[in-house]
N, C-alpha and C positions, 0 to 999 in steps of 0.2 A: 253292476255301474263300477262302484268303489269300490267293491275286490280288485275285479279287471282294473283299473289302472292301476292301483297301489302294486297290485301283479306288475303291470305292465313298466313301472319308473321302480321299481327295483331292478327287475331284471337290468333295465335301461343305463341303472347307476354302479349298478354291477359289474355289467361292460364298461363304462369311461375307468374302472377301480382296477381294471386289470386282472381278474378275477374271472380262468378259464373251465373252471373245474372239469379238468379236463377233455374238452374240446376244442381242437384248433380253427379259428375264424381268419376263410382272408374273403378279401375283395371278388373274387375269380377263379374260381377251380378249373386250372388248363387241364385237357380228356384227352391228351394223350395217353396211351398205355405204359406204365413203369412196371418194369420187367421185374423179378429176382424178387428178393427178400434184402437187399440191397440200402439196410437203414441209415447206412450214411451217405444217401444222396444231398441232396443243397435241398431238395423241395420237398424232406421230414424233418428240418431242421428249425429249431425256434428258434434260431436265432434270425431279429428284422432284418441285418443285411444282408442274413439270403434270401428272404424272403425276399426284400425290395427288387432286389438284385432279378429274380427273376422272370420273363413271362407270362403274364395270366391268360394269354391271348394272342394269336399268331399279329405279326405285326406289320400294317400296309407299309411300312417301307424298311429296304429301297424298294424305290417302285420299279425297278425296273427287274427285281429278280419274284417281285408278288404272282405275281401268273404262278408261272414255273413252282414255286412254294406250295400254293393254294394246294395241286394239282398232284403236286409227290406225296403229301397228304394224306389227301386221298386216297391215292394209287398204294400206298404203301401201311394202311391202316389198316386195313380187311373191314368185315361187316362190324357194323353200329357203333364205329368212331364218330364221334363229332368234329368236326371242323371248326375251332371258336372265332371267332372274328371280332374285333375290340371297339369297344363302342366309341360311337361321332366318329370312326376311322374313313376315312375315303382310298377305297384300293382304285389303284390304276390300272386295270387286269388289258392286259393286249388279244387274249383268247378266252372262248368259256371255260368256265373252275365247271368238272366234268364229275360227277359222282360215279362213284365204278365200282363199288359194295349193296349190296343190302342192306337195307335198315343205317343206312348212312344219313347224318345230318349236318349242315349249313346255319349257321345263326350265330347273334351275337350275343355272350357271354352277359348272363342277366337276365338274357330274355327282356332290354326294353320297348318303349314304346314312343313313335315320334323321330325328331330327326336324332337318337342316341343310338335310332340304330345303325349298325354299319350300313354304309357305301360302295356297293359294286356300280364301279364308272365303265362302262362300255367305251376302253380308247383306243383297241387295235385300229391298225389301218382300213382306212374305204377310197378304191379307187372306183371310177369309171361306173359304179352303182354298183359294186362287189367289195365284201371284206368282211368285217368283224360286226355281226348284228347280239350276237347271242350273249347274257351271264354267265347265265347258270341252264347246262343244261341235266336231266336226270330221265333222257333214255337210252342208259344203256341196257344191253342184254340182260344184268342181271342186278337189276337197283329198284326190285320190291323194294319196300317202306322204307322206300330215302325223304328225306322230310326238308325242307327251304321253309324259315320261321328267321320272325323277328328282323329282317335285311330290308335294307331297300338298295333298288337296281333304274339305274342314272341309264338311258338311255342311250342318251347325250346325240340325239338327231339337231334340237338344235335350228330349226328351220329349213333342214335342207331337205331334198329331195330323198326319196326312199331310197332304200341298199336295200338288193335282193341277198335273202337269208332269211334265216329264223326269225323267233320271237322274242322278247325281250328276258321270256324264261320258257322253256321247253321243259319239259315232263309228260310223263305219259308216257307210252311204247308198246313193249311187251310186259308189261309189269301191274302188280299190282298194290292196293293199301300205300299210295299215296300220300303227303298230305302238304300241303300252301297254306301259311297261316303268318297272321300277323305282318303280313309282306307289302311294302308299297316302292308301286312299281310304275316306273310313268319315259317319257316321250322317246320309243324305242324309234330307231334308224329303221326295222321293217315292220313285219306288215301287223303283231300285234301287242298285247304288255304282256299278256301270258296265255299261252298254247298250251294245252294237256291233247295231245297224240292217242290216235287210239292202235296204233302198231301192227302187228299184225291180225288184225280187230282183236284179238288179247287184253288190247288193257280194262284194269275193273277195277275200280272200285278206288276213284281218288279225290280226298274231301281238298277239297279249295275254302277258306272259312275265313272270315274275319277281316280281310285284307283291305288295303284303300289303292287304289289302280286310276292310273290318270295324269293329267292329258296323257293320249296318245293319238300318237297322228295330225294332220293336217287334213281341213275339209277343202286345201283345193285338191281343183278334180284329178281320182285315181291317185293320192297321196293319202288314204283313206288310212286310217289303223284299227283294229278291236280293242275291244279292253279286255276281255276273257272270251277264251274262243276253246271252246270242247268238244272234242270228238272221242274220249274214253267213256265205254259203257259205262252203267252201273255208279255211277259217281255224285259228288256231293257238291253241290254249289251254295253258298249259304255266309248270308250275312256281309257280304261282300259292297264297296262304296267304290264306283264305280262314274269317276267326275270325268265329264268334257272327252269323252269317245270319239271318234268321227265315223268309223266305219260301222261295226256293233257294239252294241253295250256291251253285250253278252249276242254270244253264237254259238250255236247248238249244230254240231255236224250230222244228225244225229241223235250220238252219243246215248240208245236207246239204252235203258232203265235211269237215268238222270234224274235226277229230284235239284230244280233249281228254284231256291225260295230264301225269298224277306232279304232282298237285293234292294240298292237303290241306284239307280241309275239315272245324273241329272246334268247337264249341260247350261254351262254361260256364257263362254266366246267363240264357241267353233260347232255347225250345224253340224249334227248326230246322221244319219241314213236310218239306221235300224233302233234301237231300246232292245228289247229281246228277238231272234232272228230263231226261227226256223225255218229256213227255206232251202237249204245245202240237199241238194242229190245226193254230192256226191261227199266222206265214200262209201255211208250206208245206206246208198241208192233208197235215200229217203225213207229209210225205215227212224222213226219215231215212236216205237211202241214201248212203251211204260216211261217215256220221258213228260215227266210234270214238273210246270212250271206255276208255278200259286205263291199267294201272297207277297210279288215285289212293287215299286215301287218303281214311276217312271215319270222322270221331270221334265217336260221341254221349257222352250223357253221363259222368261219374264218380260216384262215391262223393268228397261234401265232408269227411265228416268220420272224424276219427279211427280208421286200420286199428288192431286189433287182433290178437292171434295167436289164429289161425285162422280168422278171419271173412274171407268170401268176400263180403259184398257190403256195405254200409250205406246209409246214406240219402246224399241232396243237397239243401241248403237251397234248390236255385233250383227242383227236382223238375224238371231240363231231361234231354229226351231229343230227339232226331232221331225223327220219326213215321214215316218212310222213307228208308232210305237212298242206293238207287238207284228210282227209281220210273219206270215205262215204260209208255205206253199213258195214253187219255185216260181211260179211265175210274177208271182206280185211282186219278184225284185229283178230277175231276169228276162224277164219278158219269153217271147218261145226258145231258146235258147237249149232249155232239155225237152221239145217238144212237148209232149204228152205225160212225160215221168209228174209226179206227184209226192208229197210231204205226207205219212199216211203214220194214224194211232198218237197221235200226241194227246196232251191232256194238257187244258188251259182251263188256270183254277183265280176267281178271285185276287186280280192285282189288281192296284190302283193307277191312274195316269192324273196329273194338273200340269198346266204350262200349256202351252203353245206345241201344236203338231200339225203338220200334214193332215194324217188320218191315226186316229187313235191304235183303233186295229184294222190289220186289212188281212183276209184269206181269200186265197187263189188256189186253184192246180191241188187241193187237197182231197182224203177222203178217212175216214173212219177216227174225224177230230173230235174230242169234247172242248169245248171251249164256254163258259159258265164264269159269271160272276164277275166279267172288267166292268169298274165303274170311274168316273169322274169324279173328282175330288177338289175343292176347292174352284178356283177360276185356271177356267180352259179359252183356247182359240183352238179354229182348227184353219188354217191359211196357206194359202202357195198359188200357183199356177204354175203352167206350160212352161219347163224349160227350154233349153237348147240342147237337148239329147234326149227328147222326149221325140219318140216315134210319128213319124207321119200316118202312117197305120191304126194307132190306139186313140180309143177317145182315154183322154184324159180326166176322171172324174171328178165334182167336185169335192174340195177336203170337206170330210166328215168325219165324228167320233170313230165309226162303227161302220166298215164297208164287207161286203161276199159277193166274189163273183158268181153270180147263175148258174154259166156255163161249167164249171169247174169243180168247183164245192160238192163231194158226193157219200153219199151216208153220213153223215156229221150230226154231232147233238152241239149247235150254234144255238148262244145265246137271243133272247126275240127281238133284240130290238137294234140289231148290227140291220144293215140297209144293205139288201139285192141290189146291184148294178151290173150292168151287161158289159162289161169290161176290166180289169183288174190288175191288168197287166203291168210291170214296167213304173210301179208309182217312184222310189225313189226316182224319177226325173226331174221333180217337178222341183221348185225355188221359192223361197219363201220372199216375203215381197219384197219390194226394197223401197227401207224404213214407211211409214205413216204408224198410228194408231191404233194398232192392230193387235198388238199382246198382254195378256191379262197382267193386273200388279200381282202380288202373291212372294215373289220372290224365295220356292224350294224352303216354305216353310214345315210342310207334311213331315220330312225327313230331319229336319234341320242341318245339314252334312256340314261335317267336323272339314277345315281344311285338309288339306293333301298332304299336309307337316306333321299328322298327326295319326293314330290308329283308327279303325273308326271301333267302336261298343256293340256289342252281338244285342239284336232284338233281343225283350223281356217279355215272358209270356206270362209271367206271374204276376200276382197284382200284389200292392200293401210294400216292404220289405222290412228292413230293420228299423225304420225312422218310422215306420206308418202311424205308429200307436202315438206318437206325440203331433200326427198334424192334428189339422182342421182344431185347432181348441180343444185337444186332449192331451196336452201336455204335461209337465209336470209346475206345480204351483214354483213364485220366483222365491216364495221361503224353501220352499223344500232342494230349491238350485243354487239359494246360498247355504245352505245345509251342508253338502253335498260337496261342495266349493271349497268351503273350512275345513269341511275333513280331509280334504284330497292334501288342503295344506299343511295340516297337522302331520297325514300320514308322510307325505316325504319326507320332512323333517325329522320324524322317527327316525327313516330308512336311512338318512346322513349319516345320522350317528352312531347308526346301527353297522352301516357298514366301512366308518373311518375307521372302527374299531376292527373290523374284519382286516380290512386293507393294512392296516397295522401290525396287526397277530402275524399276518403271511409272510410281510417281509422282514419278519426277525425269524424265521426258518433258513437253516442253508438253504443257499442256492444250488442247485444244481442245472446238470445241462441232460436229463434222458430227451429217449426220444418217443414220439408216439409207432 
């Protein structure tokens, strides 16, 4: 530890003294191609004036040209080009930013987290329910391998009614190996914060990880929006934090072969129809073969009033619940709209539910499904009643943890604590109670979700860590720590003296204007 500290201190003092040892260090490296061997180009100059005068990232101003500038760079720079956005800058775009070649990347320079990520602000015109809705589009015919990383997308819906169009982020299409990570996407004008499309049923192997998503949409009737919408096969959706979506937290449109794991979905201010949905028959004809949903946390509403001694439940100021935690089968969602069509061959394992729901797990019109290990943790409530959109011919079951339609679920391996009921159609028609002490106290204690202004931390699967040997009373003694501190101080003083003489010697050498 002492040696590491001394080496680190020496490196820091050397940097401050101006010694470069042949390495030219800049804050941000612009990633445009520099052609030829033009060593007189100002980018290669030692001159501080030349370095400070150049752009390290594509500026957001002037705003009236930024959309064209960003798209021209992607169109003209070819495969592998990285479009460098400036940390903390807001790009007021008037149309989608379009990936144009394989392996391109859009990212904030330096890959920062939180508010330091550049923001693409959807700012194009909207009229009569039509207009600009998408910030980034990676669905071109030649967009395999493109990456969207460390940026923010503000859809700027701002409480307005939905606009017809694409999601904040549109990826996938007939491409493979795309990556979306450490992205914040929120307030989409249209139906989803992030959509990965199936293309000509040839989209393959898209990774969506470590993103913070939401809020998405409004919980007003038919003004909902998804958090993450996935139709691309063999994809990986992991370690995402989805806060306050209103339609589906994570929606799987079949997406055969896709794994959805270690995500957290939670609500605070808006009712959510479904946490994780496997209900859509289109576009894969209900095919969920090898689609696996595992080890996710879904958190419904919690009481927002002050907990008093002896209380187990309280009120929620927004009457917030998740209507269905995990929904399987089209009839669960759409009733008889798809007649006798089913969701088939999916797997749901070891997911956790906490907070207030209508139904924690609901299954209907499904076959060849495996559903095991769904558990309730912490404090839970199952609340709700018939709403104005419930069918007069359907029996609305009482809210419950786990329910299964006895007439429409076949050839499936379902955990034993699921309640078998006669009718599980259109369960999202229920409404949360209007006030009352029905919500459990707890407050998202399981996931400790970060605010929407910061990047999520991936789930850890290991034990211990760099400091684990110092925990539980196993650390160094006070005397040992003091000795280390004195040694570090003396070492720093010695290094400072050494650095002074090195720098003095260097300054006495003839100055040159060499090139890198």
